[in-house]
N, C-alpha and C positions, 0 to 999 in steps of 0.2 A: 504493499499500499504506499502511495506517495501522498504527502500532504502538501498542497500547493497553496501559497499565499499569494495574493494578487500583486505583491510588491517584489516577491522573490520566489524561487522554487527550492524546496527543501527535500532532499532524497533521503528517505528513511529505510528503504528496502529495494533490492533489485528484483526485476521479474524473474520468474522461475526459468531455468534452462540457460541463463546467462553465465558465461564462463569468465574467470578472473582476468583472462587476457583480452576479452572483448572491449572494443571502444564504444562507450555509451554516451549519448548526448541526451540529457533530460528533456522533458517537455518544457516549453517556454511559450510566453505570451506573444501573440500577434495583435490581438485586440482585446481590450477589457471594457466592461460597461461603463458608461459615463454617468454623471449625476442625473442627467435627463432620462437615461435609460432606467435608473432606479425609480425615478418619479413615476415612469410609465407603468411599473408593475406593483408599486407600493399599495398594500391593501387600503381600499378607500376609507373605511371606517377608522383604521389606524392613522392614516394621514391626516384625516379631518381632526382627530383628536391629539395629534402630535406624538403618537405612540411609536416607538421604535422596536426593533427586534434583531435577533441573531439566528442564522441558519447555517448548518454545516451540511453540505450535499456531497455525495460521492458519484463520480462519473467515470466512464471510460472515454479515452481520447483515441479516435480512429486514426488509421494511417494517413488520413487526409487532414487531421488536425481538428476535427469536428468532435463535439461531445455527444455522447449517447448513453443509454442505459442508466439514466439519472435517477437518484433517490435521495430522500431526505433522511439523514442520520440524527440530527438534532434540530429542534426548533424552540425558540423562546421569544415571547411567551406562547405556549401551546394553544392552538385554536384561534389565533389572531390572523391567520392567513399568510404568514411570512413564508412558510415552507413552500406553499403553492406559488407565491410570488418569486421565490428564488428559482424555482424550476422553470418559470416563464422567462426568466432572465437569461438562462443558460444558452439559448441559440445565438445570443450576442457575444458569447465567448468564442474566441478563435485561437488556436495554439499551433505552434510548430510541434509535430509529433515527436515522440521518443525515437531515437535511432539506435541501432546496434550495428556496429561496423558499417555505418552509412546507409543502412536499410531502415525505412520506417517500420515500427512495430506498435502494437496496441499497448496502452498503458492505463492503469487505474489511478485516479487522483482523488483528493478530497479538497473541496474548496469552501473556506468560511466566508459568509456574506453577512455584513452588518448594516442594518438600516438604523441610522441614528443621526442626530442633529449635529453633534460636534465632531469635526474631522480629526481632532487631535489624537495621536496615538493610534489612529485607524490602520488596520491591516488590509483593508479592502475599501473600495469607493463608498463614501458616505455622502449624504446630502442633508441639508437643513430643511425643516418643515417649510412648506411653501409660503411666500409672503402673503400679507393681507391682500385679499382681491383676487388671488389666483383661482381660476376655475377648475374644479375637480369633477371629472365626468362621474355621472350617477347612473347606476343601472336603471333601465326602463323596460318596457314591454318588448323592446327589440334587443335587449341584452347590451345596450351601450355601456361600455366599462368592464364588461366581463371578459377575462382572458382565459381561453381554453388551451390547456397543455395536453401533450400526449395523445393528439388526435389520430385516430386510424382512419386514413383516407379510403374511400370506397373506390376511387379511381384516381390515377395519377399519370404523368407523362411516362411513356415507355422509354427503354434504353435508347432506342433509335431516334426518338423525338428529342431526347436531350442532346444526343451527338449532333443531330441536325441543327439544333439551336446554338451549339457552340459558337461563340463570337468569332468572326473571321480574323480579326487582328490577333487574338489569343491562339487561334488554331494555327496560324501561319508560324508563330514562334513557339508553339507547344508550351503556353503558359497555362497553368492551372488557376482556378479561382474559387472562392467562396462567397455566397450571398445569403442574407437572412432577410426575408420580407415579413412585414406585419400587414395582415389583411383582415377584412371583415368577411364573416361567413355569410354569404348573401343568398339569393334565391336559389333553390334546389341544391344548397350546399356548395355552391360555386364561390370561390374567393373573389372579392372585388375591393376596390379602393386600397390597393396594395401599395405600401411605401417601403423603400429600402432602409432597413435598420443598419445593415453592415454589408460592406462590399470590399473584398480584398482579392487582388489589387484593384485600385480604381483606374479608370481610363481605358479599360480593356473591353468594355461592353457586357460585363457579366450580369449587371443589374437589369439592364434592358432584356437580356436573354431570359433571365428568371422570370421577370413579369409577363413576357410572352407565354411562358410555360404554364402559368397559372390557369389559363383557359382550359387546360386539361385535367384539372383537379376537381374532384367532387367529394365532399365530406357529409357525414350524418348531420341531421338537423336537431337531433336530441342526444343527450348524454346517456350514460348507463342506466340512469334512473327514470328515463323517459321525459326529462325536463328539456324544453326547448333551448337550443343554444344558437338560433339563428340571430345574426346581428353581432355576435361575439367577435372578439379579436382572436386571431389565430396566427401563429408565427410558422413560417415555412422555410426550412433550410435548404440550401442547394450547394452541391459540390460539382464543380466541373474539373474532372481529373484528366490530366494529359494522356493517361493510359487509355482513356475512351477513344482517342483518336487513331489508336494502332489496332491492327487485327490481332485477334486473340481472345482469351477469356474476358468476357464483359466484367467491368468493375461495378459490383452492385452493393457493396457494403455488407451490413449485418441486419437482414430483416428479422422481424419477430413473427412468432406463429400467431395467425388469426383463428385458425381452426385446426384441430387435431383429432384423430380417430377417438371414438369413445372407448372407455375402458372395456365395455362388453364386446366391442369389436376387436380390440386387441386380444382379449381372451379367446374369442372364437377363431381368431387367425393363427393361434398357436398350432404348428404342424403336428398332425397325428403321428407322423414318423418319429418326431422327437419324443413325444409322449410314450410311444412304444418302446423306444430305446432308453427310456429313463433319462433323457437330456432335459434339464430344467432351465437352461439359460442359452440364448442365442443372440447373435449380433449381426446386423446387416447395415451396410452403408449404400445409399442410393445417390446417383447424380440425376437431377432433373431439371427440365426447362421450366421457367416460370412464364405463364401466359396471362391473359386478361383475368382481372380479379384476384391475381395472386395464386391461382391454381397451378398444379404441377401436371406435366405431361412428359412424354418421351423419357421415362425414367429407366436407367440401367443400374444393375448391381455392380458396384465397384469392389465390394468386400463382403464376406460372410464368414461366420464361424459358429458352430462347426459346419463343414461342408456336408452336402448330401442328406440333410435333415428337413429340407423344404422351407427353410427360412427365407430363402431368395424369392420364391414364388409368393409366399405369404406377404412379404414386404411390398412387392409389386402390386398385389391385389389391394393393399391399403392405400397406395399412393394417391388415389383420387380424393381420399378424405383429408388430405393435408391442404393447407392454404396459408400463404405468408402475406405480410403486408406488402402493399404496392409501391410504398415509398418509405425509405429507412429514416431512423432518427438522425443520421448523419447528413441526409439530404441527397440521397442516391436513388435511382429507380431500380425496381427488381424485375419488372415485366420486360422480357427479352434477354434476361440473364439466366444463369444455370447455378443451381445451388446444391449443396451436399446435405443429405438427410440420414443422420445416424439413428438407427432403431435398435432398441434392446427389448428382447422378449424374455420374460421370466415366468415360468409356470406358477400359477396360484396367486400372483399379485400383479394383475393386469394394469393397474393405475400407474400413471407417471412413468410409462415405459419408453416414452419418446422424448428426446432432447436434442437441441442443436448445439 
């Protein structure tokens, strides 16, 4: 685990598998949130009353320098909304990824974020309460002022569409870029009124390219509890990776699972040959193409153990039950890419058999 302070990087442990002779460059900041960025996510009730707070979040840093797999470790005071606010702020962080012998690798970091009035002694960006007369957005029937994080898009640009939108100037020089947009969730879940929160590097056309791609997004209009989120603000990260311009395996990042086979389906798929041979555990790895909606197709078995027990056929039969997110937390498309699907079968305990 690495603990990152916004003013410095403090390394407390190396990633597993790193050798003593390896040359390691720790993650470092390319962009940090500003005072205005903090104002934009500060919980409205707390901001109105002058209440501050402290949050510690844990994130993974992708090989493109984007943050994903975010979670709140600590939140003070509890229930005031600062944890959610901190998560809403993370798309505006941009980092140089950790490298081992010059090659980017994933890293896990912790980031303390303090919402307080006095900047003295602060380890992170802090802001003062807004001056008298500052207008604070208030939620209404259209959810103005509501910030939605962790949105699972129903539709998003495909890999081919992102490659096509890659700015010509950056394409010619093989320059990569990152963009974060803040949009309103409009009619039919389409993002509109999008503004660029962060763009690195500037002057290459990445912001305009990202805005054009928003026409291909569609999100849900209600949250997990059935409450309307239409009109809420949603942040969309984009990664334009130079590797996308080369032939080869598409760069799709780390999608999360939207749907997995039910436990009863996993149990029913346990091969009878394995049962007859008293084999209780099996492993299969699939490689599949991702198509519209995050569904999987054209799957092939790349590894299985033990052989000859039918685990390969069982895994291929289950493949249509898997579904991944169509846009990753890093800001990469998945439709048009190819992913690995590791499956573990264990007789008698069918739940939680699948993981990525």
